C-alpha positions in Angstrom: 0.1 0.1 0.0 1.3 3.5 -1.1 1.2 6.6 1.2 -1.5 8.0 -0.8 -3.5 4.8 0.0 -2.9 5.2 3.6 -4.1 8.7 3.6 -7.0 8.0 1.8 -7.8 4.9 4.0 -7.5 7.4 7.0 -10.0 9.9 5.4 -12.3 7.1 4.6 -12.0 5.7 8.1 -13.0 8.8 9.6 -16.3 9.0 7.5 -16.8 5.3 8.4 -16.5 5.8 12.0 -19.2 8.5 12.0 -21.5 6.5 9.8 -20.9 3.5 12.2 -21.9 5.6 15.1 -24.9 6.9 13.3 -26.2 3.2 12.7 -26.2 2.4 16.4 -29.5 3.7 18.2 -29.3 5.5 21.6 -26.8 7.5 23.3 -22.9 6.6 23.0 -20.5 7.2 25.6 -17.5 7.3 23.3 -15.7 10.5 22.8 -15.9 11.6 19.0 -12.1 11.1 18.6 -12.3 7.4 19.8 -15.1 6.9 17.2 -13.1 8.2 14.6 -10.1 6.2 15.4 -12.2 3.1 15.5 -13.6 4.0 12.0 -9.9 4.1 10.7 -9.3 0.5 12.5 -12.6 -0.6 10.9 -12.0 0.7 7.2 -8.8 -1.4 7.1 -10.4 -4.6 8.8 -13.6 -4.0 6.8 -11.6 -3.5 3.4 -9.8 -6.5 4.1 -12.8 -8.7 4.8 -14.7 -7.3 1.8 -11.9 -8.1 -0.5 -12.2 -11.7 0.2 -15.4 -12.0 -1.6 -15.6 -8.9 -4.0 -13.8 -5.7 -4.6 -17.0 -4.0 -5.7 -17.1 -0.4 -4.2 -20.5 -0.7 -2.4 -19.9 -4.1 -1.1 -16.6 -2.8 0.4 -18.2 0.2 1.7 -21.1 -1.6 3.3 -18.9 -4.1 5.0 -16.6 -1.2 6.2 -19.6 0.7 7.8 -21.1 -2.5 9.4 -17.8 -3.4 10.8 -17.5 0.0 12.1 -20.9 -0.2 13.8 -20.0 -3.6 15.5 -16.5 -2.0 16.7 -18.2 1.2 18.1 -21.1 -0.8 19.7 -18.6 -3.1 21.6 -16.4 -0.3 22.5 -19.1 1.8 23.7 -20.2 -1.1 26.0 -16.6 -1.5 27.5 -16.2 2.4 27.7 -19.6 3.0 29.5 -18.8 0.0 31.8 -15.2 1.4 32.7 -16.2 4.9 32.9 -19.2 4.2 35.1 
């Protein structure tokens, strides 16, 4: 992966983190910076998982957003448990 690919993955990850947060109903306890960081992780993991089956843009985006939603949901539960 080239440096431009890494930068674009980071930018896409920020957007995916926000979309993953929007999918989860209710109040989240995570700070926005942590949500965006988890979105970057989800972009890499979701892109890798989606590439196993297909490289179609919408498929990859859908898998990345779903992975972000799962990661944000799990991290929010752990964050709320430890913060409270």
